[in-house]
Every structure is written in structure tokens, then in C-alpha cells.
N, CA and C atoms as a LAMMPS dump frame, in Angstrom:
ITEM: TIMESTEP
0
ITEM: NUMBER OF ATOMS
189
ITEM: BOX BOUNDS ff ff ff
-5.0000000000000000e+02 5.0000000000000000e+02
-5.0000000000000000e+02 5.0000000000000000e+02
-5.0000000000000000e+02 5.0000000000000000e+02
ITEM: ATOMS id mol type element x y z
1 1 1 N -216.025 290.284 330.949
2 1 2 C -216.835 290.803 329.843
3 1 3 C -218.31 290.726 330.241
4 2 1 N -219.042 291.774 329.953
5 2 2 C -220.458 291.783 330.28
6 2 3 C -221.215 290.834 329.363
7 3 1 N -222.292 290.264 329.887
8 3 2 C -223.075 289.272 329.149
9 3 3 C -223.582 289.813 327.809
10 4 1 N -224.035 291.07 327.757
11 4 2 C -224.571 291.603 326.5
12 4 3 C -223.501 291.816 325.437
13 5 1 N -222.227 291.821 325.808
14 5 2 C -221.147 291.981 324.838
15 5 3 C -220.702 290.659 324.223
16 6 1 N -221.131 289.545 324.784
17 6 2 C -220.768 288.242 324.234
18 6 3 C -221.669 287.941 323.045
19 7 1 N -221.049 287.541 321.956
20 7 2 C -221.804 287.188 320.742
21 7 3 C -221.306 285.856 320.232
22 8 1 N -222.194 285.113 319.649
23 8 2 C -221.84 283.84 319.053
24 8 3 C -221.781 284.003 317.548
25 9 1 N -220.642 283.695 316.966
26 9 2 C -220.486 283.801 315.516
27 9 3 C -221.294 282.702 314.828
28 10 1 N -221.993 283.061 313.767
29 10 2 C -222.736 282.076 312.975
30 10 3 C -222.093 281.85 311.619
31 11 1 N -220.967 282.553 311.369
32 11 2 C -220.289 282.357 310.099
33 11 3 C -219.249 283.421 309.843
34 12 1 N -218.73 283.398 308.619
35 12 2 C -217.716 284.365 308.202
36 12 3 C -217.846 284.58 306.698
37 13 1 N -217.503 285.803 306.26
38 13 2 C -217.613 286.163 304.849
39 13 3 C -216.33 286.81 304.369
40 14 1 N -216.02 286.61 303.11
41 14 2 C -214.858 287.219 302.469
42 14 3 C -215.328 288.015 301.271
43 15 1 N -214.749 289.191 301.085
44 15 2 C -215.091 290.032 299.94
45 15 3 C -214.255 289.587 298.745
46 16 1 N -214.898 289.404 297.615
47 16 2 C -214.25 289.005 296.368
48 16 3 C -214.619 289.997 295.272
49 17 1 N -213.873 289.979 294.187
50 17 2 C -214.181 290.798 293.022
51 17 3 C -214.232 289.893 291.799
52 18 1 N -215.313 289.985 291.042
53 18 2 C -215.473 289.157 289.853
54 18 3 C -214.558 289.664 288.746
55 19 1 N -214.453 288.894 287.66
56 19 2 C -213.653 289.306 286.513
57 19 3 C -214.207 290.578 285.872
58 20 1 N -215.498 290.835 286.089
59 20 2 C -216.13 292.051 285.566
60 20 3 C -215.963 293.236 286.515
61 21 1 N -215.29 293.006 287.665
62 21 2 C -215.042 294.081 288.615
63 21 3 C -216.135 294.287 289.65
64 22 1 N -217.107 293.387 289.705
65 22 2 C -218.208 293.511 290.662
66 22 3 C -217.84 292.819 291.972
67 23 1 N -218.1 293.49 293.096
68 23 2 C -217.795 292.905 294.4
69 23 3 C -218.942 292.013 294.873
70 24 1 N -218.575 290.926 295.573
71 24 2 C -219.549 290.027 296.162
72 24 3 C -218.901 289.378 297.377
73 25 1 N -219.692 288.671 298.169
74 25 2 C -219.194 288.015 299.377
75 25 3 C -219.359 286.511 299.266
76 26 1 N -218.404 285.767 299.805
77 26 2 C -218.509 284.312 299.885
78 26 3 C -218.153 283.896 301.302
79 27 1 N -218.707 282.778 301.729
80 27 2 C -218.378 282.29 303.06
81 27 3 C -219.339 281.232 303.522
82 28 1 N -219.462 281.165 304.844
83 28 2 C -220.294 280.145 305.468
84 28 3 C -221.15 280.799 306.544
85 29 1 N -222.432 280.472 306.552
86 29 2 C -223.358 280.927 307.576
87 29 3 C -224.109 279.706 308.084
88 30 1 N -224 279.446 309.384
89 30 2 C -224.639 278.279 310.017
90 30 3 C -224.315 276.979 309.288
91 31 1 N -223.077 276.809 308.866
92 31 2 C -222.648 275.578 308.216
93 31 3 C -222.998 275.485 306.739
94 32 1 N -223.663 276.48 306.198
95 32 2 C -224.068 276.489 304.786
96 32 3 C -223.128 277.395 304.013
97 33 1 N -222.506 276.878 302.959
98 33 2 C -221.676 277.716 302.085
99 33 3 C -222.594 278.631 301.285
100 34 1 N -222.279 279.932 301.288
101 34 2 C -223.14 280.91 300.629
102 34 3 C -222.327 281.868 299.767
103 35 1 N -223.03 282.496 298.839
104 35 2 C -222.49 283.6 298.047
105 35 3 C -223.543 284.708 298.116
106 36 1 N -223.082 285.959 298.275
107 36 2 C -223.988 287.083 298.466
108 36 3 C -223.676 288.146 297.424
109 37 1 N -224.721 288.543 296.687
110 37 2 C -224.587 289.56 295.65
111 37 3 C -225.46 290.759 295.99
112 38 1 N -225.066 291.946 295.512
113 38 2 C -225.946 293.104 295.652
114 38 3 C -227.178 292.868 294.785
115 39 1 N -228.298 293.405 295.21
116 39 2 C -229.55 293.279 294.474
117 39 3 C -229.585 294.357 293.402
118 40 1 N -229.216 293.992 292.187
119 40 2 C -229.137 294.957 291.086
120 40 3 C -230.508 295.492 290.679
121 41 1 N -231.57 294.717 290.947
122 41 2 C -232.927 295.122 290.569
123 41 3 C -233.68 295.721 291.747
124 42 1 N -232.952 296.274 292.721
125 42 2 C -233.563 296.792 293.942
126 42 3 C -234.557 297.905 293.649
127 43 1 N -235.71 297.74 294.259
128 43 2 C -236.745 298.77 294.243
129 43 3 C -237.085 299.064 295.696
130 44 1 N -237.907 300.032 295.907
131 44 2 C -238.282 300.415 297.266
132 44 3 C -238.728 299.197 298.085
133 45 1 N -238.257 299.111 299.308
134 45 2 C -238.604 298.067 300.277
135 45 3 C -238.102 296.682 299.885
136 46 1 N -237.165 296.58 298.966
137 46 2 C -236.553 295.303 298.628
138 46 3 C -235.18 295.232 299.284
139 47 1 N -234.651 294.027 299.472
140 47 2 C -233.357 293.894 300.149
141 47 3 C -232.209 294.452 299.319
142 48 1 N -231.151 294.867 300.012
143 48 2 C -229.956 295.39 299.354
144 48 3 C -229.095 294.269 298.792
145 49 1 N -229.175 293.085 299.406
146 49 2 C -228.352 291.94 299.017
147 49 3 C -229.213 290.694 298.887
148 50 1 N -228.739 289.739 298.088
149 50 2 C -229.387 288.433 297.931
150 50 3 C -228.388 287.354 298.33
151 51 1 N -228.84 286.362 299.083
152 51 2 C -227.991 285.267 299.566
153 51 3 C -228.396 283.986 298.846
154 52 1 N -227.391 283.291 298.295
155 52 2 C -227.636 282.05 297.564
156 52 3 C -226.741 280.95 298.112
157 53 1 N -227.214 279.681 298.053
158 53 2 C -226.313 278.587 298.43
159 53 3 C -225.17 278.511 297.432
160 54 1 N -223.998 278.178 297.924
161 54 2 C -222.81 278.102 297.064
162 54 3 C -222.464 276.642 296.835
163 55 1 N -222.353 276.269 295.576
164 55 2 C -222.008 274.905 295.216
165 55 3 C -220.502 274.708 295.338
166 56 1 N -220.065 273.513 295.724
167 56 2 C -218.628 273.238 295.75
168 56 3 C -218.006 273.414 294.368
169 57 1 N -216.723 273.792 294.293
170 57 2 C -216.066 274.042 293.009
171 57 3 C -216.155 272.853 292.069
172 58 1 N -215.967 271.63 292.581
173 58 2 C -216.039 270.436 291.726
174 58 3 C -217.368 270.363 290.998
175 59 1 N -218.469 270.629 291.736
176 59 2 C -219.809 270.543 291.17
177 59 3 C -220.029 271.622 290.11
178 60 1 N -219.534 272.832 290.331
179 60 2 C -219.746 273.913 289.372
180 60 3 C -218.883 273.715 288.119
181 61 1 N -217.732 273.091 288.245
182 61 2 C -216.863 272.858 287.088
183 61 3 C -217.426 271.779 286.178
184 62 1 N -218.195 270.863 286.718
185 62 2 C -218.762 269.778 285.915
186 62 3 C -220.03 270.205 285.185
187 63 1 N -220.605 271.363 285.521
188 63 2 C -221.855 271.806 284.891
189 63 3 C -221.604 272.689 283.706
């Protein structure tokens, strides 16, 4: 394999669908659990997606 074809993975994402039918991504990037949503308030020159840290299920259920 040529050197330029070798890539190092920094994470993985899974596509999910909310109860409201909206798609989003969950996974891990560089050891950080994340959730990624489309930017619903997107205007010119703003990002298409927003990345947020994802809390463990236990922590979110207690809040």
C-alpha cells in the first residue's frame, strides 16, 4: 500500500434517528464521546453540523 493511502482512524460514528424522525450521529472522536446534529440555524458561512460532548447514559438519566 502506498504511504499516502494509509490513514489513521480518529473515531467512528453511527447514524441514529430521534423519536421526532430527525437524523443525527453518535460516536467517538479521539477518545471523546460525541453527538453531532445538523445546524438548523445555518446561515451563510456557518457550519453544516455541530459537535457536542456526549454524556454517559447514567448521567443523562439522573438529570
